[in-house]
N, C-alpha and C positions, 0 to 999 in steps of 0.2 A: 504493500500500500504506500509506503514512503517513496519508493522509486516511481510508482505511478503518479503520485501527487506532484513530485518534482517535475516529472515530464509534462504533466498537464499545465502546471504553473508556467513552465517555459513556453509552451504553446500559446497560452493566453497572452503572455508578454509579447510574443511575436505577432499575434493577432492585433493587439492594441497598437503595436508599432506600425503595422500595415494600415490599420484603420485611420490613425491620426496623420501619419506621414504621407499615405497614399502613394507609396513608391513601389516600383516593380520588384526591387531587390528584397524588400521586406515581405512582399507576397510570396516570392520564390522561397525564402527561408521557411515561412510558415507551411507552405505546401510540401516542401522537402521533408521537414520533420514529421508532419502528419502522415505522409506516405511511408516514411521509415517505420513509424509506429505500427501502421497497418501491415506492412510487408513482413516485419519481424514476427508479428503475431501469427500471420498466416503460415509462415515457414515453421513456426514452433508448435502449432496445434498437434500435429501427428507425433513429433518426437516427445512432447510432454505426456501424451497418452500412452505411448508404448515403452518409454524408458522405465527400467526397473533397477533394483540394486541387489547385491549379494553381500554376505558378511562372513568373515573368518575370525577365529580367535587363536592367538598364540601366546603362551602355551595353554593347553586345555586344563592344566592344574598348576598351582603354584603354592609356595609356602605363605603363611600369613604375613602380612605387612609387605609383601611384594606386589608387583603390578602385572596385569595382563594387558595385551594389546589387541584391540578390536579394529579390524580393517574393513572398511566399507568400499565396495567397488561399484562403479557405474556400469550398467548393462544397457547399451544403446542398440536398438533394432532398426534404426533408420540412418541414412547417409549423413544427415545433419543432426548434431547433438542439440539437446535443449540447453537452457542456461543452468544455473545452480540448482542443487537439490537439497532441500532442508529435510533432515531425517529426525523424527521424534522416536526416541527409544527409552526403555525403562529396564531396570535391573530388579528381578524378583527373586526372593530367597525361597528356601524349601517350605516355609510356612505360608506361602502365597502372599507375602507382604512386599510392597514396593519399597525397595531400599533407596533408589534414586530415580529421578525422572529428568532426562536432559534432551537437548536437541543439538545437532551439529550440522554444518553446511559442507556439502560435497561440491566443490568448485571444479575439481579436476576428475581424472578417472579413478583415483584412489585417495582415501583419506584415513589416517590412523588416529585412533582415540585411545589414550592410556587410562586404565581404570585401576584405582587403588583398591586393595583387598585387606581391610583392617581386621576382619573377623573370619573365622573358620566357617565352612559350610558349602552347600551346593547352591549355585546361582544360575539364573537364566537371563540372558540378554534378549529382549523381545522388541521387535519393531512392528508397530501396528499401522503407522501412517507416514507417508512421505509427501512432500510438495515439490512438484517439478515446475520450474519457472521458464518463461520464454527467454529469447536471446537478450532482450533489453531489461529483463527481470522486473517487468511491470505487471504481468499477469501470471497466474499460477493455476495448476490443476492438482487437487488433493486426491491422493490414491490410498486406498486401504490395502495393506499388505499383511501377510502372516509369515514372519521371519523370526527365527529364534535359534540361539546357540547357548550351550551350557558350559560351565567350568566349575572346578572344585578348588577350594582354598584349604590346604592341608595344614595340620598342626606341626609344631616344632618338636624335636626330640632332645631330651636332656637326660643324663644318667640319673637313675633313681636307685635307692638302696632298699631292696625288698628282702626280708628275712624269709626266704622260701621254705626253709626247714621248719618254720613255726606255723606254716599254713598247710594243713593236710586236706587237700582238695581232690583226693584220688578215690576211686572206687575200691573198696576193700574186698579182698578175695573171698572172705567168709560170707559176705553179704551178696556178692555178685560173682559167681563162678565164671569169670570171663574166659578161662581156658577151655570152656565148653561151648564157645561161640566162635564162628568163623571170623578170621581176621588176617593180619599180615605179619604175625610173629611166627616165623618158621622154626624157631627153636622148640616150639611145642606144636605137634602135628594134630590137627583137628580131624582130618580124614584123608584117605587116598582114593583117587578116582581116575578114570580113563582120561587120556590126553584130549583136549579140545583145541580147535583152531583159535589162536590168539594167546594161548598159555605160554609163559616164558620158559625157555629151555632150562634155565638154572633151577627150576622147581621140579624137574623130572626126577623121579625116584628110580635111579638106574639099577640098583640091586633088585628091587621088586620087578622092574620092567624086564630084566633079563630072565628072571625066574618064570614069569607068566607069559613071556613072548609078546608083550604089548607095552606100549608106552603108558606109564602110570605117573600121575602128578600129585605132589604133596600140597595139601591145603593147610595153611597156618591157622593158629588160633588167635583170638583177640588178646593182645598183651595187657598185662597188669601195669598200668602206667598212670602217672599223674595227668589228670584231665581237668584243667581249670575251666570254670564257667564264669566269664566276665560280662558285665552289663553296665549300662549307664543310661540316664535320661538326658534328653536334649530338647529344650523348650523354646529357646530363642537364641538370637545372635548377639552376644555381649561379651564383656571381658571375663565374666565368670565361666562361661562355657568354653571360651578360648583356652583358659587355664585348665579346665577339665579335659578338653581334647588333648592338650599337651601331655597331661599326666597319664591319661588313658593310653595314648600312643606310646609313651615312654615305657610304661609298664609292660605293654605287649612286646615291644622290641627287646626289653630286658629278658623276658621269658624266652624269646626265640634265641637270644644269644647264649642262653644256658641249656639249649636243646629241649625246652619244655614246649609241648603242644598244648593247645587250649581251645576253647570254643567261645564264640562271641554271640550274644543274643542279638538277633537282627530284627525280630518282631515279637511283640509281647502278646499277640493274639493267640487264642486257643485253636489249634495246638501251637505250642511254643516253637519258634523257628530259630535255629542256631547255625552258625557257620564254623566249621572246623578250620583251624589255622595252624599250619606247620611251616609257613614260609612268609617272607616279607611281602611277596606279591599278593598272597591271599589276605594278608592283614590290610593292605591298602585297598583291596576290593571291598572288604568288610566295612572299613571306615567310610569309604565313599558311599556305600549303601546306607549306612546310618545317617550320613549327612543328607542324602537324598530323601530318605524315608525316616524322619525323626521319630523316636520313641518318646512321647511326651509324658507318658505315665506307665509304669511297670506294675504288673499284677504278680506280686511275689508268691502268691498261693499256687501259681502254675509251675514254679521251679521244681524240677524233678529231683534235685539233689542239692548239696551245698553249693554256694555260689559266692562270688566277689562282686560287690556293688561299689562302683566308683562314683563318688559325689564330690565335686570340686577337686581338691588335691588330697582327698582321703580315700583309702581303700578299706571298705568294711567287709569283713568275712562273716557269712551267715551259714551255720550248720543246720541241715535239715534232719 
């Protein structure tokens, strides 16, 4: 509107000059600028309607207090480009709350926007509307679009001192005879069966195979091992939950460094959903899942066994 008003004011001044002076040159200036306005509008109508944008995010996840870069690209489908493009975008967290609402101007083919990430969590950058302007930037066409990308803001790791020997979070053999269940502990044999396609050769029982003239495979039992059950609640994005994510992540990494396997509660609904973690990759997947699907309230009555509840920077051990 500002550009259009400026252009119209200039046309009025030219018209007044022509009206009072009654000169051919003033009339020529008025006609030339009026024709230019109409010509640019006609040339821009189709490009304004057909121009779209695309969006990319780099990186797709970062540490808290770092930045991500959002790149907007112009997608022209006509020989002549329209003028500038004003993009209205918003950032939404996992609780469907609008964290920020901004707009930016795309003058060239590409424009980068740096977004600060002060809190952990899963975020979506969403574009719902763009404005495409004509060549003189006096008129515009508003278009509704549906464009979104997501990224994760991960917690920091710091060494934590956990007295693991004081926390007995394992299934006791007298209560759960795990060696009578199928598993991956081949020091205890659960059963011997015929070879099937896909079985690993290292599990073939060669002595029995030579005796019965067929390939037989050993099936291991479930090992008696520590199996921690970790959980946390996540209700909003603030400094408290940033510190809780840091502590939760640090505890998990510390367990992995001591070759401890554990499970993380990923959903508190009945039946309880857990994710077994024995590597850093699985841990990152689980944390991203929690960030994307927050557990705002835990039902502790659904816990099948003893568990560790992390609240803030405290680890609470509950025995069932």
